[in-house]
Structures are given as structure tokens and as C-alpha cells.
Phi, psi and omega in degrees: 000139181292114179255351179256124179279328182224132178228120182238130182222118173064030185295129179230143176204133178236149169244106186053245183277343189269118176272111185273315178245129188242032181110073184263131179233130168191164177227148180237124179287149176302138174071017180248167173254121181243123181256125174259112190250136178181160181284175179303133178085005182287341179111011183299310181295326178297317178301312181298318181296322175295314181294332178270008176069020179269345177223147177265136176287155176273337180197164180085182180228155174216133178236135178234126182057031177087359181246136177294131185292331179278321185276326186230057183300325178299317181293324178294316182296330177293338186259352190238166167217148183233129173246116185278191184285337180241137185300120182265068180241154179270115187285340181282327181279163172281170177303315181297315182297324176301313184290318178301317180301314181294320179298323178290320179295332178268011176056038180276148174287151177050060183303327179292321178295317179300315180299314180301317179298314183293319179299320178295315180301326184257012177063035182247009186301316182295329182264006189302325186255016173262148174300141181298334180299342180266359182282150173285171180302317183294321179292319178299315181295320177300315178296320180301313177293323177299317179301319183287347180260358178296127183091003176052060176296142181288340183230131179233135176259124178243105182267101182049062190290344183249012178304128175080002180269149176286164185306322182295314180293325179297315178298323176302312180295321178302318180298317180299314182298318178299315180298322179301310183293323178296333178274002176102359178284139173272131183239122168253121189240128171256143181203153169261347184275111181298322183296326180297314179295322181295319184287324195251323199276142170283322174225149181233131174242135179258118180259124184216124180050044172084004179224156171278116180262349175201145182206121179173184173288169179301318180298316179297320181292324179299331179289338178281349181286127183299120186297334181294340181274351179281131184290321180228155182298323184278351184283122179270127176295143174281166179296327180300315181294320179297313181303309182295323180293317181292314179298319177298321180295320180294320185283334182275005180300000000 
């Protein structure tokens, strides 16, 4: 039985002269939250676009839900949903109208019932009949994630889902992501926020200069932190300290 929702091997991608991905490898277990962590320009969005069949890789292979992204893009698209860095919602429509429209595009039965269920799940019932232009940033992001879950895709890509959100809205999104994984959805999350990866992820991979330079659980990554740099025996290094130590080690080669 397939236990890996995503398998990536030797992934390469260049834009003209610039090689963004230089052989990326990782796997994501079904029903887990996998965080792809890296600074701006590290190639996180490029990885997501390849996995979502929006970009063709130059080399290597990637399979999503058991299907090769290059050979069977249609089968991959049926299994996934993608939420980008900016909320892709129609501001002229109401929250309910946005959801009904997506349910119809996915050819689901009873689109209004689907919309009502999702609105309830995301705490948007009271705001359902207001135009999205009146929503706060946190509410828009919630609606955006809700839209991507219409039809219950088994795999969801969240590309920097909390960029630009205030702390309260960010915690709201974290709660939703945890609930998704608890319900069996596989979540691949890209983020620049180390705290976000620490809070959410079962496994964390650090993408730096086109390669994965570390991949493991938070506990495993903490073991990579040079012990001599810890001020006290009882002091636990933060993910930020681990990230900087690992990146520094790679650059200092």
C-alpha cells in the first residue's frame, strides 16, 4: 500500500542562466504535515509549482498520490489543491458565492450544501453573505484555504499561507492546518517562519541554494545543532538557531 503521498528525487529547475533547484530529494508520508523551510529565493515556490503541475522540471522525478507529475498531470490535479501566498478569492462575490462557484467547477452535487458545510467548518457562517472585500486578512485567508478544500482533496499545498497575517490570524491558520492533518489530509507547507515549522510540522526540510541541506523531525534537527554553541546544558536550541547553524556550516565548507 502506498504510504508516501509525495516522492521527489533529483529535482532540477533553471530559469535561463539561474539554476534554482540543483537536485532536490524528499518524501512526504500520507496524513502528515511536511514543512519546506527556506529563505526568500531558496526555491520553495518552484518545488510547489512543479508538484502542482504548473511548471515542468528540467530533471529528476516527482510523484504525487502515486502519479508522476510529468506523465500523469491530470491524475495529480485530481488529488491536490494549492493555496498560494496571496488569497485567490473573488472580492466582489460573497464568501458563500465563492464557495458555491468552486463546488460547481468541481462538479460536486449540492454545491450550496457543500458551501454551508465548509463555511461552518471554518467559522465563516456569520460572514457568509458579506462581500469578501469587507473581510479582514485572516478571514480572507481562512476562506482561501476553505476554497482549496472543497471536494476534500487528499493532498494540499500551502505556499507561505500566513505571509502578511497578524499573530492572531496566523494562529487561526495553524489550527486549521493541524485539523486537516488530523483528518488524514497530507499537507506540504512552505514557510520562512521557523516558528511555524516548529509548531506544525511532523518533518522539516531545509532548502538552501537549490538543495535540501537537512531533513528530519524537530528532535532530529536539534541533534545537528553544535552542542558547543549551547550556553547551558538545559537550554534547547530554537529552530532559528538550528537553521542558522546548519546553513552556516554549509556555507563555511
